[in-house]
C-alpha positions in Angstrom: 0.0 0.0 0.0 1.2 3.5 -0.7 2.2 4.8 2.7 1.8 8.4 1.6 -1.9 7.9 1.3 -2.4 6.2 4.6 -1.8 9.3 6.6 0.7 7.5 8.9 3.4 10.1 9.8 5.6 7.5 11.4 6.1 5.8 8.0 6.4 9.0 6.0 10.2 8.9 6.1 10.3 5.6 4.2 8.9 7.2 1.1 11.3 8.3 -1.7 10.1 11.3 -3.7 10.1 10.5 -7.4 10.5 13.5 -9.8 8.0 13.2 -12.7 9.4 13.0 -16.2 9.2 16.2 -18.2 6.2 16.7 -20.3 6.6 17.1 -24.1 5.6 20.7 -25.0 5.8 20.3 -28.8 2.0 20.0 -29.0 1.5 23.4 -27.3 2.0 25.2 -24.0 0.9 23.2 -21.0 -1.1 24.6 -18.1 -3.3 23.4 -15.2 -6.4 24.9 -13.6 -9.0 23.7 -11.1 -12.8 23.5 -11.6 -15.7 22.4 -9.4 -17.3 19.1 -9.0 -21.1 19.3 -9.1 -22.5 15.8 -8.8 -22.9 13.5 -5.8 -20.7 10.5 -5.3 -22.0 7.1 -6.4 -20.4 5.0 -3.8 -21.1 1.7 -5.5 -19.6 2.7 -8.8 -17.1 5.1 -7.1 -18.0 7.8 -9.7 -19.1 11.4 -9.6 -19.7 14.2 -12.0 -17.4 17.2 -12.1 -17.0 20.5 -14.0 -13.4 20.2 -15.1 -13.0 23.5 -16.8 -14.7 26.9 -16.9 -14.1 30.3 -18.5 -13.2 31.9 -15.2 -10.1 34.1 -15.7 -7.0 32.9 -14.0 -4.0 35.2 -13.4 -0.8 33.9 -15.0 2.6 35.2 -16.0 4.7 35.0 -19.2 7.9 36.7 -20.5 5.9 39.9 -21.1 4.4 40.0 -17.6 1.1 39.0 -16.0 -2.1 38.3 -18.0 -5.5 36.8 -17.4 -6.0 33.4 -19.0 -9.5 32.4 -20.2 -10.4 28.9 -21.4 -12.9 28.8 -24.3 -14.9 25.7 -23.6 -15.9 25.4 -27.3 -12.1 25.4 -28.2 -11.6 22.0 -26.5 -10.7 19.3 -29.0 -13.1 16.4 -28.1 -11.6 13.3 -29.5 -14.0 10.3 -29.9 -14.0 8.3 -26.7 -11.8 10.7 -24.8 -10.6 8.9 -21.7 -8.1 10.8 -19.6 -6.2 9.6 -16.5 -7.3 10.9 -13.1 -4.2 11.9 -11.1 -3.3 13.3 -7.7 -2.0 16.9 -7.9 -0.8 16.5 -11.6 1.9 14.0 -10.6 2.5 11.7 -13.5 3.3 8.4 -12.0 1.7 5.0 -11.8 0.9 5.3 -8.0 -0.5 8.8 -8.5 -3.0 7.5 -11.1 -6.1 6.9 -9.0 -8.8 6.6 -11.7 -10.1 7.7 -15.1 -12.0 10.7 -16.5 -14.5 10.0 -19.3 -17.8 11.2 -20.9 -16.7 14.8 -21.5 -19.4 17.2 -22.4 -19.4 20.9 -23.3 -22.2 23.0 -21.7 -22.0 26.7 -22.6 -18.8 28.0 -20.9 -18.0 24.9 -18.9 -16.7 21.4 -19.6 -18.2 18.5 -17.6 -16.9 15.0 -17.2 -17.5 11.8 -15.2 -14.7 10.7 -12.8 -14.2 7.1 -11.6 -11.9 6.2 -8.7 -10.0 2.9 -8.9 -10.5 -0.1 -6.6 -6.9 -0.5 -5.5 -6.1 -0.5 -1.8 -4.0 2.6 -2.0 -6.9 4.6 -3.6 -9.1 3.9 -0.6 -7.8 6.9 1.5 -8.5 9.1 -1.5 -12.0 7.7 -1.9 -12.6 8.5 1.8 -11.4 12.1 1.4 -13.7 12.6 -1.6 -16.6 11.0 0.3 -16.2 13.2 3.4 -15.6 16.4 1.3 -12.0 16.9 2.2 -11.0 16.6 -1.4 -13.6 18.6 -3.3 -11.8 20.1 -6.2 -10.6 18.8 -9.6 -7.9 20.3 -11.8 -7.1 19.8 -15.4 -3.8 19.7 -17.3 -4.1 20.9 -20.9 -2.0 22.0 -23.8 -2.9 25.3 -25.6 -2.6 25.1 -29.4 -3.9 28.5 -30.3 -4.2 31.8 -28.4 -6.3 35.0 -29.0 -5.0 38.0 -27.1 -7.0 41.1 -26.1 -7.5 43.7 -23.3 -10.1 43.9 -20.7 -12.0 47.0 -19.4 -9.1 47.8 -17.0 -6.6 47.6 -19.9 -5.0 44.3 -18.6 -3.8 41.6 -21.0 -6.2 38.7 -21.6 -5.2 35.6 -23.5 -8.0 33.2 -24.5 -7.2 29.6 -25.4 -9.3 29.2 -28.5 -7.9 25.7 -29.3 -6.7 23.4 -26.6 -6.3 19.7 -25.8 -7.1 18.1 -22.4 -4.3 15.8 -21.2 -5.3 14.8 -17.6 -7.6 15.5 -14.7 -6.3 15.7 -11.1 -7.8 15.8 -7.6 -6.3 18.8 -5.8 -7.0 20.6 -2.5 -6.3 24.3 -3.5 -8.0 25.6 -6.7 -6.6 28.3 -9.0 -10.1 29.1 -10.2 -12.1 30.9 -7.4 -15.2 29.2 -8.7 -13.6 25.8 -8.2 -15.6 24.4 -5.4 -17.2 21.0 -5.1 -20.9 21.3 -4.5 -23.2 18.7 -3.0 -27.0 18.4 -2.6 -26.5 20.0 0.8 -23.3 21.3 2.5 -22.3 18.9 5.2 -22.1 20.8 8.5 -19.6 19.9 11.2 -21.5 17.6 13.5 -18.8 17.7 16.2 -15.5 19.5 17.0 -13.5 16.3 16.1 -14.8 16.5 12.5 -13.9 20.1 12.3 -10.4 19.5 13.7 -9.8 16.6 11.2 -10.9 18.8 8.3 -8.6 21.7 9.4 -5.7 19.3 9.8 -6.2 17.8 6.4 -6.4 21.2 4.7 -3.3 22.5 6.7 -1.3 19.4 5.8 -2.2 19.4 2.1 -1.4 23.1 1.9 1.8 22.9 3.8 0.8 25.5 6.4 2.2 25.7 10.0 0.2 24.5 13.0 -0.2 28.1 14.2 -2.4 28.9 11.2 -5.2 26.7 12.6 -5.1 28.5 15.9 -6.2 31.8 14.2 -9.3 30.3 12.5 -12.7 31.3 14.0 -14.5 28.6 15.8 -17.7 29.0 13.7 -15.8 28.8 10.4 -17.3 26.4 7.9 -15.6 24.5 5.1 -15.6 27.3 2.6 -14.3 29.8 5.2 -11.4 27.4 6.1 -10.5 26.9 2.4 -10.6 30.6 1.8 -8.3 31.2 4.8 -5.9 28.5 3.4 -5.8 30.2 0.0 -5.1 33.6 1.6 -2.3 32.1 3.7 -0.7 30.6 0.7 -0.9 33.9 -1.2 0.8 35.7 1.6 3.6 33.2 2.0 6.8 35.1 1.2 9.7 33.7 -0.8 12.6 32.3 1.1 15.1 34.9 2.1 18.5 34.5 0.3 21.5 35.7 2.4 24.8 36.1 0.6 27.8 36.0 2.9 31.4 36.8 2.1 34.1 34.4 3.1 36.7 36.5 4.8 39.1 33.6 5.0 40.1 33.9 1.4 43.9 34.3 1.4 43.8 36.8 -1.5 41.3 39.0 0.5 43.4 38.8 3.6 46.5 39.8 1.7 44.7 42.8 0.1 43.4 44.0 3.5 46.8 43.7 5.1 48.4 45.6 2.2 45.8 48.4 2.5 46.5 48.7 6.2 50.3 48.8 5.6 49.8 51.4 2.9 47.7 53.5 5.2 50.4 53.5 7.9 53.0 54.5 5.2 50.8 57.4 4.1 49.8 55.9 0.8 46.0 56.0 1.6 43.9 58.8 2.8 41.4 56.5 4.5 41.5 53.1 6.1 39.1 50.5 4.8 37.0 49.1 7.6 38.0 45.5 6.6 41.7 46.4 7.1 41.3 47.9 10.6 42.4 44.7 12.3 45.8 45.0 10.6 46.5 48.7 11.2 48.5 48.3 14.4 50.7 45.4 13.2 54.4 46.0 12.6 56.3 44.6 9.7 57.4 41.6 11.8 53.8 41.1 12.9 52.8 40.9 9.2 55.6 38.4 8.6 54.6 36.3 11.5 50.9 36.4 10.6 51.6 35.4 7.0 53.7 32.4 8.1 50.9 31.3 10.5 48.3 31.4 7.7 50.4 28.8 5.9 49.8 26.4 8.8 53.3 26.8 10.4 53.6 27.7 14.0 55.9 30.6 14.9 56.1 29.8 18.6 59.8 29.7 19.6 61.1 31.0 16.3 63.6 33.9 16.2 63.0 37.0 14.1 65.5 35.7 11.5 63.7 32.3 11.3 60.3 34.0 10.9 61.7 36.3 8.2 63.3 33.3 6.4 60.0 31.5 6.2 58.0 34.6 5.4 60.2 35.4 2.4 59.8 32.0 0.8 56.4 30.4 1.6 54.0 33.1 2.6 52.2 36.2 1.3 54.4 38.6 3.2 56.6 39.8 0.3 53.5 40.3 -1.8 51.8 42.3 1.0 54.8 44.6 1.3 55.1 44.9 -2.5 51.5 45.9 -2.9 51.8 48.5 -0.2 54.9 49.9 -1.7 53.2 50.0 -5.1 50.3 52.0 -3.6 52.7 54.5 -2.0 54.8 54.8 -5.2 51.7 55.4 -7.3 50.6 58.1 -4.8 54.0 59.8 -5.1 53.9 59.6 -8.9 50.4 61.2 -9.2 51.3 64.0 -6.8 54.5 64.9 -8.7 53.0 64.7 -12.3 54.2 67.4 -14.6 52.0 70.3 -15.7 53.0 69.5 -19.3 51.2 66.2 -19.4 47.9 67.7 -20.7 49.8 68.7 -23.9 50.5 65.0 -24.7 48.2 62.6 -26.4 48.7 59.1 -24.9 49.2 56.1 -27.2 49.3 52.5 -26.0 52.0 50.4 -27.6 52.3 46.6 -27.2 56.0 46.2 -27.8 59.3 48.2 -27.8 59.6 48.5 -31.6 59.6 51.9 -33.2 56.1 52.9 -34.0 55.2 55.4 -36.7 52.1 57.5 -36.1 50.7 58.2 -39.6 48.7 61.4 -39.8 46.3 61.6 -42.7 45.3 64.9 -44.3 41.7 66.1 -44.4 39.2 65.3 -47.0 38.6 68.9 -47.9 35.0 69.7 -49.0 32.3 67.5 -50.5 32.0 68.2 -54.2 28.8 68.3 -56.3 27.9 65.1 -58.1 28.6 65.2 -61.9 26.0 65.0 -64.6 26.9 61.4 -65.1 26.1 60.6 -61.5 29.7 60.1 -60.3 31.7 61.6 -57.5 35.3 62.8 -58.0 37.9 60.7 -56.2 40.3 62.4 -53.8 43.6 61.4 -52.3 44.7 62.2 -48.8 48.0 63.6 -47.8 49.9 61.8 -45.0 52.8 62.4 -42.6 54.4 60.1 -40.1 56.3 60.6 -36.8 58.1 57.9 -34.9 57.5 56.9 -31.3 59.3 54.3 -29.2 59.1 52.9 -25.7 62.1 53.2 -23.4 62.6 51.7 -19.9 63.6 53.7 -16.8 64.1 52.4 -13.3 65.8 52.3 -9.9 66.2 49.7 -7.1 65.3 49.8 -3.4 66.5 47.4 -0.7 64.3 46.7 2.3 66.9 45.4 4.8 66.5 42.9 7.6 67.2 45.7 10.2 64.5 47.9 8.7 62.0 45.1 8.9 62.8 44.2 12.5 62.9 47.8 13.6 59.6 48.5 11.7 61.0 51.7 10.3 58.0 52.4 8.1 58.7 56.1 7.7 62.1 55.4 6.0 60.5 52.7 3.8 57.5 55.0 2.9 59.7 58.0 2.1 62.0 55.9 -0.1 59.1 54.3 -1.9 57.3 57.6 -2.4 60.5 59.0 -3.8 60.6 56.2 -6.4 57.1 57.3 -7.5 58.2 60.9 -7.6 61.3 59.9 -9.6 59.1 58.3 -12.2 57.1 61.5 -12.5 60.3 63.5 -12.7 61.6 61.3 -15.5 58.4 61.7 -17.4 58.5 65.5 -16.9 62.1 65.8 -18.1 61.3 63.9 -21.3 58.3 66.1 -22.0 60.1 69.4 -21.3 63.1 68.4 -23.4 60.7 67.7 -26.4 58.9 71.0 -26.0 62.0 73.2 -25.5 64.6 71.3 -27.5 63.1 72.3 -30.9 64.0 68.9 -32.4 63.4 68.1 -36.1 60.3 66.3 -37.3 60.2 63.7 -40.1 60.2 66.5 -42.8 63.7 67.6 -41.7 62.5 70.9 -40.1 62.5 71.9 -36.5 59.2 72.1 -34.6 59.4 75.9 -34.5 60.6 77.2 -37.9 60.2 80.4 -39.8 58.7 78.4 -42.8 55.9 77.1 -40.5 55.0 80.6 -39.4 54.7 79.5 -35.7 57.4 81.7 -34.1 56.6 85.2 -32.7 58.4 87.6 -30.4 57.4 90.1 -27.7 59.2 92.7 -25.7 60.5 90.6 -22.9 63.0 93.1 -21.5 60.6 96.2 -21.5 59.2 97.6 -18.3 56.1 95.7 -17.0 53.4 97.7 -18.7 55.1 97.6 -22.1 55.9 93.9 -21.8 52.3 93.3 -20.8 50.9 95.0 -23.9 53.5 93.4 -26.1 52.6 89.9 -24.8 48.9 90.5 -25.3 49.5 91.4 -28.9 51.8 88.4 -29.4 49.2 86.0 -27.8 46.5 87.4 -30.0 48.7 87.1 -33.1 49.5 83.5 -32.1 45.7 82.8 -31.9 45.3 84.1 -35.4 48.2 81.9 -36.6 46.7 78.8 -35.0 43.2 79.6 -36.4 44.6 80.0 -39.9 46.8 76.9 -39.9 45.9 74.5 -42.8 45.7 70.7 -43.0 48.2 68.5 -44.9 46.4 69.5 -48.2 47.4 73.1 -47.6 43.8 74.2 -48.2 41.5 72.9 -45.5 41.6 74.9 -42.2 42.2 72.7 -39.1 39.9 72.9 -36.1 42.4 74.4 -33.6 41.9 77.1 -31.0 44.2 78.0 -28.1 43.6 76.0 -24.9 46.9 76.2 -23.0 49.5 78.9 -22.4 52.8 77.3 -21.3 55.6 79.2 -19.6 58.2 79.1 -16.8 58.4 80.8 -13.5 60.0 83.9 -15.1 56.7 84.9 -16.8 54.2 83.3 -14.4 53.2 86.6 -12.8 52.9 88.4 -16.1 50.6 85.7 -17.4 48.6 85.9 -14.2 47.9 89.5 -14.9 46.5 88.6 -18.3 44.3 85.7 -17.3 43.2 87.2 -14.0 42.2 90.7 -15.2 42.7 93.7 -12.9 40.8 96.8 -14.1 43.2 99.1 -12.2 46.2 97.8 -14.2 45.1 98.1 -17.8 42.3 99.3 -20.0 39.6 96.7 -20.5 39.8 97.2 -24.3 43.3 95.8 -24.2 42.2 92.5 -22.6 42.2 89.2 -24.6 38.5 88.4 -25.1 39.3 84.7 -25.2 41.4 84.6 -22.0 38.7 82.6 -20.1 39.1 79.7 -22.6 42.8 79.1 -21.8 44.6 77.4 -19.0 48.1 78.4 -17.8 50.6 75.6 -17.4 53.8 76.5 -15.5 56.8 74.2 -15.6 60.1 75.0 -13.8 62.1 73.4 -16.6 61.3 76.3 -18.9 64.0 78.6 -17.6 63.7 81.6 -19.9 60.9 83.9 -20.7 59.6 81.9 -23.7 55.9 81.3 -23.8 54.0 78.7 -25.8 50.5 78.7 -27.1 49.0 75.2 -27.7 45.7 73.7 -28.8 43.8 70.9 -27.2 45.6 67.6 -28.2 42.2 66.0 -28.6 41.5 68.3 -31.5 45.1 68.9 -32.9 47.8 66.9 -31.2 51.5 68.1 -31.3 53.1 65.6 -28.9 52.6 61.9 -28.2 53.4 59.9 -25.1 53.9 56.1 -25.4 52.4 53.9 -22.7 53.2 50.2 -22.5 49.9 48.4 -22.7 50.9 45.5 -20.5 52.2 47.7 -17.6 51.2 51.4 -17.7 52.7 53.8 -15.3 55.4 53.0 -12.7 55.7 49.3 -11.7 57.0 47.8 -8.4 58.5 44.3 -8.4 60.1 42.6 -5.4 62.7 39.8 -5.0 64.4 38.3 -2.0 67.7 40.0 -1.5 70.7 37.8 -0.8 73.1 40.7 -0.1 71.0 42.6 2.4 69.1 39.9 4.3 65.8 41.4 3.3 63.8 42.2 0.2 64.8 44.2 -2.9 62.3 46.3 -4.8 62.8 47.7 -8.2 60.6 50.5 -9.7 60.5 50.9 -13.4 58.4 52.6 -16.0 58.1 52.0 -19.8 57.4 55.3 -21.6 58.5 57.5 -24.5 57.6 60.8 -26.1 57.6 62.0 -29.7 56.0 64.4 -32.1 52.5 64.0 -33.6 52.9 67.0 -35.9 53.7 70.8 -35.8 50.2 72.2 -36.3 48.5 73.4 -33.1 51.4 75.2 -31.3 53.0 78.6 -31.5 56.2 79.8 -29.8 56.4 83.4 -28.5 60.0 84.3 -27.5 62.1 87.3 -26.8 
């Protein structure tokens, strides 16, 4: 006998749940809905009549959202002698098949059928539940072959199954259709409290509701009220709460938190992450000892040298220190970046070969189509400038004494100095390219009389005269830049002044121009476009020469090469044999070169 149907909880654990086989959906979308039984039970034949489907709308969901599903009873395909299995809760198994459904009839908006329960022993408990009214709903499984979609009065989607095939009929405790109630000649009242308690227990068990649910039911609640309360409780049941927890024992996360704390102590971070707070008071030796212990090796009784020896070879300690050093070096590099960097357009190179940046000329103007329907072909001029990566670097040794003494200030200062040195190297390369007046691929210097990009002003005159002379020179430089032509020598380029570059010698004079003081000069003498420019001061420009440059995004003059695999300064560590500690080397792959000569004007004395 099927123990699941006997209601014996002591034997329930002996049942193995069997997952039903998937249903073939090639014949249409498959659904289930519940409908009322309307006939009395014939106990001798174990049969009863039931309404297996109605046109009552049922709320469903598809990929487009929710919709109301309506079954058109006249759309049911009634095959001759249709005889469908009678199942329990749509479970497709031999033990869950408890009878047959036959004699299907269409009556207006409803489909009726006769249901017969089998004579097997394991069907007897089901027969008793149907007989006493505990199971009083039937549900159908069906495949929809054709839909008709519309909108109801509230504007909600309605999908009507105009052609559908019935696959099976099931006995079920909770209906989807609100009209799905089994009716009898007369509703059976509860003759005694025991009958009521048994009915409530069956409903609660079948619906999977907690025992506390039954305590809240009114004492005078009838069968319909109890079923309604069960449906409401099922509707209010919330989805299981999903909690995502982070595993803080991941070695990579521990190493990152330790490096952040060490960087914070060295001044490489402005704020301390909350997750790194536990490491903030640890010395370098504490970090080394902790790293060794995380590998499963006890440090009890080990000397400082023994701890360091193990930390340098089998733990994350060198990586923690290297990451902290990299953060501090990057901070020093960013703080010391040259003011000339905005003039350079960055280009990413994948290797150290000489790269040629080909600059194509403009297309000119579009020309009118000829009478034969053709367009005139045009060629584009081109120019190329070379660019190549070079490697610059220095080395830093973190000695055993410094680690044991936890001299973080010395380590931080030296590491920051490496980052600043990378920025200084970059600045020197850029300043040399700007002021060196090297030759381009055409054999002429960047600033040459034939290019028309060299002007002068009265640098040695008294301040007022020098001021007016510089204003005139800057305005003349603007005109030159505006009138510069593309490689074809005809098409104007889109270039307007954005940067004024100078050294400390002329910084105050430029400040008087860009920050206008009405008491110093007549407003008519001011540059009307002064608010569009930014002043860049670099101490490597030692004379009174001034440069006027366009935005490199519109008209680039200089290029900076960046190594794609390792941009910016890089920190690498290695165990040092000579110093009983760790050696770090900081290097940077970069290079500078010309992109063209258009977009810059030199104003000298």
